[in-house]
C-alpha positions in Angstrom: 0.0 0.0 0.0 2.9 2.4 0.7 5.0 1.4 -2.3 5.5 4.5 -4.4 8.1 4.6 -7.1 10.0 7.8 -7.1 9.4 8.6 -3.5 12.2 8.6 -1.0 13.4 4.9 -0.9 10.3 4.1 -3.0 8.1 4.1 0.2 5.4 6.6 1.2 5.6 5.6 4.8 8.1 8.1 6.4 9.1 5.9 9.4 9.9 2.7 7.5 13.4 1.4 7.6 15.5 1.5 4.5 15.7 -1.9 2.6 19.0 -2.3 0.9 18.3 -5.6 -0.9 14.8 -5.3 -2.3 15.1 -8.7 -4.1 15.9 -10.6 -0.9 13.7 -11.4 2.1 12.9 -8.5 4.3 10.2 -7.4 6.9 8.2 -4.2 7.1 5.9 -3.6 10.0 4.0 -1.1 7.9 3.2 -3.5 5.0 -0.4 -3.5 3.9 -1.6 -5.1 0.7 -2.8 -2.6 -1.9 -6.5 -2.1 -2.4 -6.6 -1.5 -6.2 -6.9 -4.3 -8.8 -6.4 -4.2 -12.5 -8.9 -6.0 -14.7 -8.1 -6.5 -18.3 -11.0 -5.8 -20.6 -12.6 -8.9 -22.2 -12.3 -7.4 -25.6 -8.5 -7.1 -25.2 -8.3 -10.7 -23.9 -10.3 -12.0 -26.9 -8.2 -10.1 -29.3 -5.0 -11.5 -27.9 -6.4 -15.0 -28.0 -7.5 -14.7 -31.6 -4.1 -13.2 -32.5 -2.5 -16.5 -31.4 -4.2 -18.3 -34.3 -4.0 -15.7 -37.1 
């Protein structure tokens, strides 16, 4: 929820500890899953499927 590319250390939470290795395991007591979801349109999915066979 607090991940924000371009913000200081890519985090919008000002009290979070700096994470040096973002690919490795780490712990953040401020972590909360995001609330937004991205749904592809059905027209886009159908077009991509049909493009596989054309």
